[in-house]
Phi, psi and omega in degrees: 000134184247158188228117178276170189297325176304303180303322178300312180295333176284319179296312186240067182296337186270351185262151174276120181242131189232141178279141175243115191287158177297327181295317176299314176304319189285320174309308181295323179287325177293315175306313184298315180302325177283001179252164183246133178222149186279348183205162183295320184297315173305319178294326178291325170306308181300312176305309177300318175292324169304305186303305179308295184306311180302311180299315187288324182291322179292319180288328176296319185292321191276346187272114175295336185284333186267114175248079179230151174258123182259142180205137175292142181286335177241144175303149182301324182296331179284334187303314181309320181296339173278306192287345173297334185225347185220137171281136167130155172223150188240138177213165181244131164259098187067245178260354186270137179253127193236149165233119177274129176240102177278153173217141173256013177304147178288329178228128181243106178267349179217167180235122187241124188242115171311139188297335184300329185276353179251328189244007163262116186311320186276358183257345190295166182217162174288330184219144175234127193250126175267138182230130170255132183245134173240101185282343184275320174271354176065051180216156175235139179233125165284114182275351180136172181232161164220150175277162179304318181294321180294323177298310178305321185267326183252342190275154179265130179273121174264105184289348182288328179226018175047062175231153167259129192241131171242148172289139186307327181292340175274359171278145173281121191278330189267124181287340183293328181293330172297317179298309185295321185291317180291332178290308183293314180221079188307132180290138169281169182294136188298141183266123185229139182297128179300149174264159175296156172265121179281125170289162176310297180314314176300316178293317168303325181282329173297318180293327178292320179296325183263011183281352179286126182298129175222136179296314177283163173307141183268012190299343178266357189276353179219162180301141183303315181317318189270331172292318181290321180295328175288318177285336181299330180260122187301327184297310182295313184296312185300316174299322172296319181293317181290326179293327173298317183292314181285338167295318179295323181289321172294330182292322176303313186296314186291328176299331181294353185254005175278127183255128174274128174264106184289346174295327184287349181291325186284351169259013167073033180240126187224145179294155180300146182095337182270117184244167171296130179312311181293326175294315185295314182293328176290316180285332186255345190311308185283332181264333184244344179063044176298129177245117178253138172272132179294134182227108180298325183293332184278355176264352183265082169083009177278142163273121187245147174219147177226146173233123181281119183245118182274093179288341171049227182298341188285328188237047177062027175089017191247158165236160178222159175246124179262124186251125176233138172239139171214153183206155178277130181265173185298327181275015177089340177281173179257124172272143182227145172233144183228130174225158176231128184239160180280151173234191179060031177077007178289145177269320181239157172289157170293140178291145187073016178275134182252138170245126190231132172263129179245134176283175175309330176270008183057029169280136178287115180269323176211147174212142173218139176256148179270147173257169179309328186251023179268126178284326173200167175233155177216147170276156178296153181300136166226174187235151178217155179248162173317132174088356182267133178257146182201166181226151172238128197236132180248132185219140170221126179057237181261008185252131188217146177236123186242132168255124180255143181227156176214139167257113190229127180301142179253120178296149178287000000 
């Protein structure tokens, strides 16, 4: 069930509800595209934070009753190193420090604040604001706020994901209360227990420990005191961020040497990363907004699988979805259809993106390029016989990612 902005203001009259225009979404996505992230989840997190921050700051500027000067707590160039692993954005309004925590969940029964924003002394704030975004109905809702002391005294700490949790009903809904409280009784900086100071050798040892590639944030893989101490130092955090980007790049190179046996698809056996289309849509739709065009031919007896290819920094911060369908033809050969779709909420593919069919000897058999208004591109239907190897390659400029396939009989 979706709720439009008019209904939202009726349901939550005490909350600040703001419209998000298509232009604002495009601006936020363009900002995200210009940044580097090691995986799609981190990039989507960055997009939500950009959109949240931009919309909130625009509202502040347009509200004539609020005479405040806003400033980001971190330099813009530092934000990707934070959003790579932690949700939230910090800013100051005059002397008051706020942390906005965005979420695109359809229902928020609790407010969850990553521990980093509470227990890293240089990251803490006077107030923490919960923000809900609905990208389909194009609105943003300020669900309320809590101050640092309230979180310390009332929040439940969840050791499983290292967050401080407050029930949504415990938040103060009206932001005007926050402005008035700050005017009457300005808050002092929160008193936070200090974290250990990492020497350079200690930081290098911790970075080596964190160097194992994980698609999700590795923030739970080491004790928080060490993790927080690492993030608190700009130099160490940037090193860690660059390390993850490099690891992801190497991971893509290694992945190109995996050969998928398509004959196994008819037995419901698939290589890592290839998912049922319905499963991919179910698990990715809200966070990645994967957009597929209906194709009647692919629904007629085809075994279909889709793979989310996180092209990351190689293709301007984008991901694409490779869709392959195959079925046995009357002549005994295997008929194949191959399509390439955008992911991450994109409506169109990046222009000049090439989808190529290569023979075993790397001869180009087919190739198609995307234009600026292509929702997807596809190769012409082709057939292959048992024992034949071929590759599907995605290319932009001098960067390419290749998936290798074979049709190989399997003994019973």
